[in-house]
C-alpha positions, -999 to +999 in steps of 0.1 A: +383+354+512+416+362+496+436+331+487+465+341+510+441+342+540+425+309+530+460+294+529+468+309+563+436+294+577+445+259+562+480+261+577+467+272+611+440+245+613+465+218+603+491+228+628+469+237+658+446+208+651+477+185+648+465+170+616+497+180+597+517+150+584+542+169+563+546+202+546+569+209+516+580+243+502+594+238+467+605+256+436+625+282+456+635+316+441+669+312+458+691+289+437+711+278+467+680+261+482+665+228+471+634+227+493+621+231+528+601+205+547+580+210+578+569+185+605+553+189+639+570+177+671+565+181+708+591+193+733+583+195+771+546+193+763+547+222+738+539+219+701+564+231+675+568+231+637+603+222+626+614+235+592+643+218+576+658+236+546+680+215+522+706+234+503+726+227+472+759+225+491+746+195+511+738+214+543+705+212+561+693+242+582+668+237+610+643+262+625+618+254+652+587+276+655+561+276+682+527+263+669+508+295+676+533+314+654+538+288+627+511+298+602+522+334+600+559+323+597+550+300+568+531+327+549+562+348+552+586+320+542+563+311+512+573+344+495+606+327+487+590+297+469+565+291+441+548+260+455+536+247+489+522+212+495+502+205+526+498+168+535+474+161+564+452+133+578+422+153+565+434+154+529+460+173+509+462+208+495+485+227+472+493+264+468+513+277+440+521+310+422+512+312+385+536+327+360+518+360+365+523+358+403+487+349+411+482+325+441+463+294+432+448+270+458+437+234+452+425+206+475+402+206+505+409+196+541+381+178+559+377+167+595+401+140+605+422+124+632+453+138+647+486+128+631+513+110+650+534+137+665+571+129+671+589+137+703+620+159+702+635+133+725+651+102+711+628+080+691+632+045+704+631+030+669+663+046+659+695+026+661+720+054+656+721+088+673+740+119+664+766+128+690+775+091+697+809+082+682+805+049+663+838+036+651+827+025+617+810+059+609+841+077+619+863+055+597+840+059+568+839+097+571+802+100+580+809+116+614+838+132+632+854+117+663+827+132+686+799+117+666+789+149+648+775+142+614+792+159+585+767+181+566+771+162+533+766+129+550+733+135+568+713+117+541+737+088+543+734+087+581+696+085+579+699+058+552+722+037+574+700+041+604+669+031+585+686+001+570+697-011+605+661-008+616+651-032+588+679-056+599+666-054+635+631-063+622+643-094+604+666-107+632+638-131+645+640-148+611+677-155+614+691-187+630+688-184+667+721-200+677+757-203+663+776-181+640+757-160+614+770-161+579+762-129+560+769-118+525+768-083+511+768-087+473+779-058+450+789-041+482+806-011+467+821+012+494+803-009+520+787+016+543+760-009+550+784-038+552+802-022+581+769-010+597+754-045+596+785-061+610+787-036+638+749-040+646+749-078+646+780-081+667+781-050+690+743-046+695+729-081+691+759-098+705+761-124+677+792-140+663+793-131+626+813-142+596+806-116+569+818-114+533+815-083+511+819-090+474+823-067+444+840-067+410+859-034+417+894-043+430+902-008+443+870-006+463+876-040+478+911-031+488+898+001+505+871-018+524+896-045+535+919-018+549+890-002+568+880-035+583+915-042+594+918-008+610+886-013+629+897-048+640+865-063+625+880-098+624+849-115+611+845-092+582+863-100+549+861-088+513+866-105+480+869-092+445+848-115+423+819-120+400+790-125+425+771-147+400+798-172+403+802-170+441+801-204+458+805-198+496+814-226+520+780-224+538+745-213+533+740-176+542+716-165+569+714-130+554+722-115+520+723-077+516+726-055+486+722-017+483+716-001+449+733-028+427+728-012+393+704-026+367+709-064+362+734-065+391+703-065+413+689-095+394+723-113+398+722-106+435+687-119+440+691-150+419+724-158+437+708-153+471+679-176+462+703-201+447+722-201+480+689-205+499+696-175+521+672-172+551+666-135+545+673-111+516+673-073+518+679-055+485+674-020+472+671-021+434+686+006+411+685+017+375+662-008+357+675-002+322+671-037+309+633-037+309+632-001+299+650-010+267+626-039+259+593-021+265+575-012+233+540-012+219+542-046+202+534-066+234+499-071+247+507-048+276+525-023+254+495-019+231+472-011+260+497+013+276+509+030+245+500+065+259+525+058+288+552+044+266+552+075+244+566+095+273+601+087+284+597+096+320+564+077+324+579+047+305+608+047+329+585+047+360+566+018+344+598-001+338+609+003+374+576-010+387+575-039+362+611-049+369+606-050+406+573-068+403+590-095+383+618-097+408+594-102+436+574-128+418+606-148+409+616-147+446+582-160+455+586-188+430+619-197+447+601-201+480+602-167+496+576-145+513+582-110+498+572-075+505+583-041+492+587-010+513+606+023+514+641+025+527+640+063+534+618+093+526+614+095+488+623+132+490+659+122+498+664+098+469+641+083+442+660+050+445+646+040+478+626+008+474+635-021+496+627-057+486+625-079+517+624-116+512+621-142+539+625-179+531+594-198+542+579-233+538+558-234+506+538-261+490+550-271+456+517-262+440+520-226+454+555-223+442+546-234+407+517-210+407+542-181+414+564-194+386+535-194+362+525-159+372+561-148+367+562-162+332+528-148+323+538-113+334+570-115+313+550-126+283+523-100+287+549-072+288+571-088+262+602-085+284+628-108+300+648-100+331+683-113+337+685-151+343+649-159+333 
């Protein structure tokens, strides 16, 4: 069987058998295109494949194809790309064109269960929906006055919605009564500060006192103006060094999105020092550990083949830094997990550290502390504040 027909068969089986989890067309020949992603969905009982094409100008184009026509349509579309990745519940497969134009197939698909198929109707897990005019999204330039998302802000809209889903999940771990005191440290332009305030007050009906803190005076001034225009009376902003922040009360929730390099460590240690009930943080740019990693440590000697390659070393530094951060939070009395904020195709900086303060025997806390110190020693690194 010719490779192109074998690929057509794989696509047809994955789509009609509803085992397709995700499809990605990459390495396009058209320089105005970044990639195209495909997912199955149902509408009025019929199965469709939706193709979403991301362009370099920030736009995303959508095309819905009936399931019985999708395999042929994909073969036609593939002519404009050099690689296709098929992710299914039965395994993964890849098709790519060689430098000489030969189609190469790898991977096999076995029998498997059906994938979860989304409905074209509203997903109940979502907090935000396009077409609904949210005052804070209008003020921040994410949507127009009718709730239509600006093309260049679609990724931001998805990020905000996903972040609000995480906040919704941790609400049971916040104080049940009284005013909620919330901090957003290294808040920057504060998309999520405004979103969190809106959600906790307008959706959850809680009284909230929230402070956004950052060292950039111009950004803080801008955020204060927006909060005033929105009449968000419980939301204030302060220009300060967050490591020296001493609020009047213990925070129920501390947020931080993409605080760069050691700023994440400053946020996490500050939140733990203040004994926040819940911490949600997305780390960013782990340069400090990257600069310390070398082949002189016990770990470095064993992983020398990784450290010789800058990109692999960077990935190791990211994983090691965040592992140390999680372990230090556990030593401070938190239950910690790490998850993805949004699809990694949208941004590589998408890990979410979620920490919930929990009763912990002193012996367990000390064990976490020992493991933290041991990992630092093994890797020959120190993270900020240790």
